[in-house]
C-alpha positions as CSV (number, residue, x, y, z in Angstrom):
1,M,-10.4,-85.8,-258.6
2,Q,-7.5,-87.7,-260.2
3,E,-8.8,-86.8,-263.6
4,R,-8.8,-83.1,-263.0
5,I,-5.2,-83.0,-262.3
6,E,-4.3,-85.5,-265.2
7,R,-6.1,-82.6,-266.8
8,V,-3.5,-80.0,-265.8
9,T,-0.8,-82.1,-265.8
10,A,-2.2,-82.7,-270.1
11,W,-1.3,-78.4,-270.3
12,L,1.6,-78.4,-268.3
13,N,3.0,-80.6,-271.2
14,K,1.4,-79.2,-274.2
15,N,3.2,-75.5,-272.5
16,R,6.2,-77.3,-271.3
17,I,5.6,-75.8,-268.2
18,E,7.5,-78.0,-265.4
19,V,5.1,-77.3,-262.3
20,A,2.4,-75.4,-261.1
21,F,1.6,-74.2,-258.2
22,L,-2.0,-73.5,-256.4
23,N,-3.0,-72.2,-253.3
24,S,-6.8,-70.6,-253.1
25,I,-8.6,-71.9,-251.4
26,E,-11.0,-72.9,-253.8
27,N,-8.6,-73.9,-256.6
28,V,-7.1,-76.5,-253.7
29,Y,-10.3,-77.9,-253.3
30,Y,-11.5,-77.9,-257.1
31,L,-8.7,-80.5,-257.3
32,S,-8.3,-82.3,-254.3
33,N,-11.5,-82.1,-253.0
34,F,-10.0,-81.3,-249.8
35,Y,-11.2,-77.2,-248.4
36,T,-10.4,-75.7,-245.3
37,D,-9.3,-72.0,-244.4
38,P,-5.4,-71.9,-243.6
39,H,-5.4,-69.1,-242.7
40,E,-2.3,-67.2,-242.9
41,R,0.0,-70.8,-242.7
42,L,1.1,-72.1,-246.6
43,M,-1.6,-74.6,-247.9
44,G,-1.5,-75.2,-252.0
45,I,-0.5,-78.3,-254.1
46,F,2.2,-78.0,-256.9
47,V,1.3,-80.1,-259.7
48,F,4.0,-81.7,-261.9
49,K,4.6,-82.0,-265.6
50,Q,5.9,-85.8,-264.3
51,G,5.2,-87.5,-261.4
52,Q,2.7,-87.4,-258.7
53,P,1.3,-84.4,-257.2
54,L,2.3,-82.6,-254.4
55,F,0.3,-81.0,-251.0
56,V,1.9,-78.9,-248.6
57,L,0.2,-78.0,-245.8
58,P,-0.1,-77.3,-241.7
59,T,0.7,-81.0,-239.7
60,M,-2.7,-80.3,-237.9
61,E,-4.2,-80.8,-241.1
62,V,-3.3,-83.7,-242.5
63,G,-5.7,-85.9,-241.2
64,Q,-8.4,-84.2,-242.4
65,L,-6.9,-84.3,-246.1
66,Q,-6.1,-87.9,-246.4
67,D,-10.2,-88.4,-244.8
68,S,-11.0,-86.5,-247.9
69,G,-9.5,-89.0,-250.4
70,W,-5.9,-87.3,-251.0
71,K,-3.5,-90.2,-252.1
72,H,-0.3,-88.2,-252.9
73,K,2.3,-86.7,-251.8
74,I,1.7,-84.4,-248.6
75,I,4.4,-82.4,-246.5
76,G,2.9,-81.4,-243.8
77,Y,4.5,-79.0,-241.6
78,S,4.7,-77.2,-238.1
79,D,4.8,-73.5,-236.6
80,H,8.2,-73.8,-236.3
81,E,9.5,-75.3,-238.9
82,D,9.5,-73.1,-243.1
83,P,7.2,-74.9,-245.5
84,W,9.3,-74.2,-247.9
85,E,12.7,-75.9,-247.3
86,L,10.6,-78.1,-246.9
87,I,9.9,-77.6,-250.7
88,R,13.3,-77.8,-251.8
89,N,14.7,-80.8,-249.5
90,S,11.2,-82.4,-251.6
91,F,12.2,-80.8,-255.3
92,N,15.5,-82.2,-254.4
93,E,14.8,-85.9,-254.6
94,R,12.7,-84.9,-257.4
95,N,15.5,-84.1,-259.0
96,L,13.5,-80.8,-260.0
97,T,16.3,-78.6,-258.7
98,K,15.5,-76.0,-261.9
99,A,12.7,-74.8,-264.1
100,D,12.6,-72.6,-266.7
101,T,8.6,-72.0,-266.3
102,V,6.3,-72.0,-263.5
103,A,2.3,-72.1,-263.3
104,I,0.7,-69.8,-260.8
105,E,-2.3,-68.0,-259.9
106,K,-1.2,-64.5,-260.8
107,E,-4.8,-63.1,-259.4
108,M,-4.5,-65.0,-256.2
109,L,-0.4,-65.6,-254.8
110,S,0.5,-63.1,-252.7
111,Y,4.2,-61.2,-253.2
112,S,6.0,-63.0,-250.2
113,R,4.8,-66.7,-252.0
114,S,6.2,-65.7,-255.5
115,E,9.4,-64.2,-254.3
116,A,9.7,-68.1,-252.1
117,L,9.1,-70.1,-255.6
118,L,11.8,-67.5,-257.3
119,N,13.9,-68.4,-254.4
120,L,13.8,-72.1,-255.5
121,F,13.9,-71.4,-259.4
122,P,16.4,-67.7,-259.1
123,K,15.9,-67.4,-263.4
124,V,12.3,-68.4,-263.0
125,K,9.2,-67.4,-265.7
126,L,6.0,-67.2,-264.0
127,V,3.4,-67.8,-266.2
128,S,-0.4,-67.6,-264.9
129,V,-2.6,-70.4,-264.4
130,E,-5.6,-69.3,-264.0
131,D,-7.3,-69.6,-267.7
132,K,-6.5,-73.2,-267.5
133,L,-8.3,-73.3,-263.6
134,N,-11.4,-70.9,-265.5
135,E,-11.7,-73.1,-268.3
136,M,-12.6,-76.1,-266.4
137,R,-14.3,-74.7,-263.5
138,V,-16.8,-72.7,-265.9
139,V,-19.0,-76.5,-266.4
140,K,-19.5,-77.8,-264.4
141,D,-19.9,-81.8,-263.5
142,D,-23.4,-84.1,-262.2
143,A,-22.1,-83.8,-258.6
144,E,-21.4,-80.2,-258.6
145,V,-24.5,-79.3,-260.1
146,S,-26.5,-81.9,-257.5
147,V,-24.1,-79.8,-254.5
148,I,-25.6,-76.7,-255.7
149,R,-28.6,-77.7,-256.4
150,R,-29.1,-78.1,-252.3
151,A,-27.4,-74.6,-252.2
152,T,-29.9,-73.2,-253.9
153,K,-32.6,-74.6,-251.8
154,M,-30.8,-73.4,-248.5
155,A,-31.4,-69.3,-250.0
156,D,-34.3,-70.0,-251.2
157,F,-35.4,-71.0,-247.8
158,G,-33.0,-68.2,-246.8
159,V,-35.4,-65.8,-248.9
160,Q,-39.0,-67.2,-246.6
161,M,-36.7,-66.8,-243.5
162,G,-36.4,-63.3,-243.9
163,I,-39.9,-62.2,-245.3
164,D,-41.4,-64.4,-241.8
165,A,-39.7,-62.4,-239.6
166,L,-40.7,-59.2,-241.3
167,V,-42.7,-57.1,-238.3
168,E,-43.6,-53.0,-238.1
169,G,-40.7,-51.6,-235.8
170,I,-37.9,-54.8,-236.3
171,S,-34.6,-53.7,-237.9
172,E,-32.9,-54.7,-240.2
173,M,-30.0,-56.3,-238.5
174,E,-32.5,-58.1,-236.8
175,V,-34.3,-59.7,-239.3
176,L,-30.3,-60.9,-240.8
177,A,-30.2,-62.2,-236.9
178,K,-33.5,-64.1,-237.6
179,I,-32.6,-65.7,-241.4
180,E,-28.8,-66.8,-240.6
181,Y,-30.3,-68.6,-237.5
182,E,-32.6,-70.2,-239.2
183,L,-30.0,-71.3,-241.7
184,K,-27.5,-71.7,-238.5
185,K,-30.4,-75.1,-237.5
186,K,-30.4,-76.1,-241.0
187,G,-26.5,-77.1,-240.8
188,I,-25.0,-74.1,-242.8
189,R,-22.1,-73.1,-241.2
190,E,-21.2,-70.2,-243.2
191,M,-23.1,-67.2,-245.7
192,A,-21.0,-66.9,-249.3
193,F,-21.2,-63.3,-249.0
194,S,-22.9,-61.0,-246.6
195,T,-25.9,-61.5,-246.2
196,M,-28.2,-58.2,-246.9
197,V,-31.5,-57.0,-246.0
198,L,-32.4,-53.1,-246.6
199,F,-35.5,-50.9,-246.1
200,G,-37.0,-48.8,-248.0
201,E,-34.4,-45.8,-249.2
202,K,-32.0,-48.1,-248.4
203,S,-32.5,-50.9,-250.9
204,G,-31.5,-48.2,-253.2
205,D,-27.7,-48.7,-251.9
206,P,-26.8,-52.1,-255.1
207,H,-24.5,-53.1,-252.1
208,G,-25.8,-51.3,-248.9
209,N,-25.3,-52.5,-246.1
210,P,-27.5,-53.6,-243.2
211,G,-28.2,-51.4,-240.0
212,E,-30.8,-50.6,-237.1
213,R,-32.9,-48.9,-239.8
214,K,-36.6,-50.4,-239.1
215,L,-39.5,-51.5,-241.3
216,K,-41.4,-49.5,-241.8
217,A,-45.4,-49.5,-244.2
218,G,-44.8,-48.6,-247.8
219,D,-41.3,-49.9,-247.6
220,M,-39.7,-52.5,-250.1
221,V,-37.4,-55.2,-248.6
222,L,-34.4,-56.3,-250.8
223,F,-33.6,-59.9,-250.0
224,D,-29.7,-60.4,-251.5
225,L,-28.3,-63.6,-249.4
226,G,-26.4,-67.1,-249.7
227,V,-25.2,-69.6,-248.5
228,V,-22.1,-72.6,-248.9
229,L,-22.7,-76.1,-249.0
230,E,-19.7,-78.4,-249.7
231,G,-18.0,-76.6,-250.6
232,Y,-20.5,-74.6,-253.3
233,C,-22.2,-70.9,-253.3
234,S,-25.7,-70.2,-254.0
235,D,-26.8,-66.7,-254.3
236,I,-30.6,-65.3,-254.8
237,T,-32.1,-61.9,-254.2
238,R,-36.0,-60.9,-253.6
239,T,-37.8,-57.8,-252.8
240,V,-41.0,-57.5,-251.0
241,A,-43.1,-54.5,-250.6
242,Y,-44.0,-54.5,-247.1
243,K,-47.9,-53.5,-246.1
244,S,-48.7,-50.8,-249.1
245,V,-47.0,-50.5,-252.6
246,S,-46.4,-47.1,-255.0
247,D,-47.4,-46.8,-258.5
248,K,-43.8,-46.1,-259.1
249,Q,-42.7,-48.6,-257.1
250,K,-44.6,-51.6,-258.7
251,K,-43.7,-50.0,-261.9
252,I,-40.0,-50.6,-261.2
253,Y,-40.5,-53.9,-260.2
254,Q,-42.3,-54.9,-263.1
255,T,-39.3,-53.2,-265.2
256,V,-37.2,-55.6,-263.0
257,L,-39.2,-58.1,-263.8
258,R,-39.6,-58.2,-267.1
259,A,-35.9,-57.8,-267.4
260,E,-34.8,-60.6,-265.7
261,L,-37.6,-62.9,-267.3
262,A,-36.3,-61.7,-270.3
263,S,-32.8,-62.6,-269.8
264,L,-33.5,-66.1,-268.7
265,K,-35.6,-66.9,-271.6
266,A,-32.3,-66.0,-273.7
267,C,-30.4,-68.1,-272.2
268,K,-28.9,-71.9,-274.1
269,P,-25.7,-73.2,-275.6
270,G,-23.8,-70.7,-278.0
271,M,-25.7,-67.6,-276.7
272,R,-23.2,-64.8,-276.6
273,I,-23.2,-63.9,-272.3
274,G,-23.0,-60.4,-272.9
275,D,-26.0,-60.3,-275.1
276,L,-28.0,-60.9,-271.9
277,D,-27.0,-57.8,-270.2
278,K,-27.7,-56.2,-273.7
279,V,-31.7,-58.4,-272.8
280,A,-32.2,-56.8,-269.9
281,R,-30.5,-53.8,-270.0
282,D,-32.4,-52.9,-272.6
283,I,-35.9,-53.1,-271.7
284,I,-34.2,-51.0,-268.1
285,T,-33.1,-47.8,-270.7
286,E,-36.7,-48.1,-272.5
287,S,-38.6,-47.6,-269.6
288,G,-36.8,-44.6,-268.5
289,Y,-33.9,-46.3,-265.7
290,G,-31.2,-47.0,-267.5
291,D,-28.9,-44.8,-265.4
292,Y,-30.6,-46.3,-262.1
293,F,-28.9,-49.8,-262.9
294,P,-25.6,-49.4,-262.8
295,H,-23.9,-53.3,-262.9
296,R,-23.6,-56.7,-264.7
297,I,-26.0,-59.5,-265.2
298,G,-24.3,-61.4,-263.4
299,H,-21.8,-63.6,-263.1
300,G,-20.0,-66.8,-262.6
301,M,-21.4,-69.4,-259.9
302,G,-19.6,-72.2,-258.0
303,I,-16.8,-72.8,-255.7
304,N,-16.9,-69.0,-255.5
305,V,-20.2,-66.8,-255.2
306,H,-18.4,-64.7,-257.5
307,E,-16.1,-66.6,-260.2
308,F,-15.5,-66.5,-263.9
309,P,-17.0,-65.6,-265.9
310,S,-17.7,-62.1,-265.7
311,M,-21.6,-61.0,-267.3
312,N,-21.0,-57.7,-268.9
313,H,-22.1,-56.8,-272.3
314,L,-17.9,-56.6,-273.3
315,N,-17.8,-60.3,-272.6
316,D,-18.0,-62.4,-276.1
317,G,-17.5,-65.2,-274.9
318,L,-20.6,-68.4,-275.2
319,L,-22.3,-70.2,-272.5
320,K,-21.6,-73.8,-272.6
321,E,-24.3,-76.6,-271.2
322,G,-23.6,-76.9,-267.3
323,M,-22.7,-73.5,-266.6
324,V,-23.8,-72.5,-263.5
325,F,-24.1,-68.0,-263.0
326,T,-26.0,-65.1,-261.9
327,I,-29.5,-62.7,-263.7
328,E,-29.6,-60.1,-262.0
329,P,-31.1,-57.2,-262.8
330,G,-31.5,-53.8,-260.6
331,I,-33.4,-50.1,-260.4
332,Y,-31.6,-48.6,-257.8
333,L,-32.5,-44.5,-257.6
334,P,-30.6,-42.9,-254.3
335,G,-32.8,-41.6,-251.6
336,T,-35.1,-43.4,-253.1
337,G,-34.8,-47.2,-253.0
338,G,-34.7,-50.0,-255.6
339,V,-35.4,-53.4,-256.9
340,R,-33.6,-56.5,-257.6
341,I,-34.1,-59.5,-258.8
342,E,-31.7,-62.3,-258.8
343,D,-31.6,-66.4,-259.5
344,D,-28.8,-68.7,-259.9
345,V,-29.2,-71.0,-263.8
346,L,-27.9,-74.0,-265.1
347,I,-27.2,-74.0,-269.0
348,T,-28.7,-77.1,-270.4
349,A,-28.6,-79.0,-273.5
350,D,-31.5,-76.7,-275.3
351,G,-32.1,-74.3,-273.3
352,F,-31.5,-73.2,-269.2
353,E,-32.9,-74.3,-265.7
354,T,-33.4,-72.0,-263.2
355,L,-32.3,-73.2,-260.0
356,T,-33.5,-71.2,-257.2
357,K,-37.0,-71.6,-257.4
358,F,-38.7,-69.0,-254.6
359,P,-41.5,-66.9,-256.5
360,K,-41.1,-63.5,-257.7
361,E,-44.3,-62.1,-258.5
362,L,-44.5,-58.9,-256.2
363,Q,-45.3,-59.9,-252.5
364,I,-47.0,-57.2,-250.4
365,I,-46.6,-58.8,-246.9
366,E,-49.2,-58.0,-244.6
């Protein structure tokens, strides 16, 4: 963690910025190894051009922060205290009474907290630190990859639990509950996003909502789920057929599978990110379903389930060793049903590794 803070400090010095303030749960965790949700209370890290960083958080969580390994300055505050006054006092002790520029997370910092910073430094210029943090976080180190591997194993397990629960007449919500219950028994406290279990025509909605739809023969069943493990996410989608499958369903499935495998095969260091989308989209378009693939090919993944980069066709960025992201083409026919196949991918020195291992061949569940 110290090396990460030093990289932010070096960036501040290079750009002549006095201080950076980070308050997103994800970036705080990345710089401190402390993962918590403070809800409405202020929590954040100040990183300075000179001197040790400062962590501000509710007093009730100071012990957990220290247990996480934080060795620097801490301001703990009670609910009856104004943390910004405590911050002002700490800055005065540092003789930091004015600043020309402060770096913030423009996408994450609330308006009221921006005002509080401006009250500390009335004429300050606010700039974004997010590009720097994205640059740092996009390449995972060995420890991060190790945790993500374990998280993807839990995602594979979740899909299997969903398939095992399929029986005619069961509802989407009942299957969802069984998946999450079995994952809880494995020690998973938090899902990476709202688990998706969609039957039949509802699988034709890319972001459909599970409900009381009952399973029946001939349905396609779409599972989209992921877990949070030690602060890192996984994300998998698999689609299976229940009892029987039509020729049209087979065609859609095989088209999506070919698109996914082709996009995966193109993954290697130096590959233009936008071209991964084009590889899959061309296959789907040539099969006559281009209008039914409405989203990007994937997204970066790590502490956030959706993080930098966005894997869309306009992205001119290049793949780098250590990047982790999803590849997830789909075809969705409104009112009929759809198919999505999604894997978590790690870029290696000479290619890629698929971290999610659940089989992708079309399965007909009896």
